[in-house]
C-alpha positions, 0 to 999 in steps of 0.5 A, spaced: 683 372 778 689 368 780 693 374 781 688 376 787 688 370 790 696 370 790 697 377 793 692 375 798 696 369 801 702 373 800 699 379 804 696 374 809 703 371 810 706 377 811 701 380 816 702 373 820 710 373 820 710 380 822 705 379 828 710 373 830 716 377 830 713 382 834 710 377 839 717 374 839 720 381 840 715 383 846 716 376 849 724 377 849 723 383 853 719 380 859 723 374 860 726 375 867 734 375 867 738 373 873 736 376 879 742 375 883 746 381 879 751 384 884 750 392 883 755 397 885 752 402 891 749 408 889 747 414 893 741 419 890 740 426 893 733 428 893 731 435 894 724 434 898 719 439 901 718 435 907 720 428 910 713 425 911 712 425 903 718 421 902 717 416 908 711 413 904 716 411 899 722 410 902 721 403 905 719 400 898 725 404 894 730 401 899 727 394 899 726 394 891 733 397 890 738 395 896 744 398 893 741 405 893 742 410 899 738 416 899 740 423 901 735 427 903 736 435 902 730 439 905 728 445 900 725 449 906 731 450 910 
């Protein structure tokens, strides 16, 4: 019976340590780094069917990614 208790403790300890490592790994992925990173300018070309569809997202994208310039190419022309 003693062996069963030891294996149960070992199993519980193993699960606890695994969970702690998993939580630490997840928490490190969500930490905020320095936000004042200087990024190189980038131009993205996007093939679109109408500018109206892209206009919905353009403001958000320009605010979120100020270093990105969007070049729109109409596929209907």
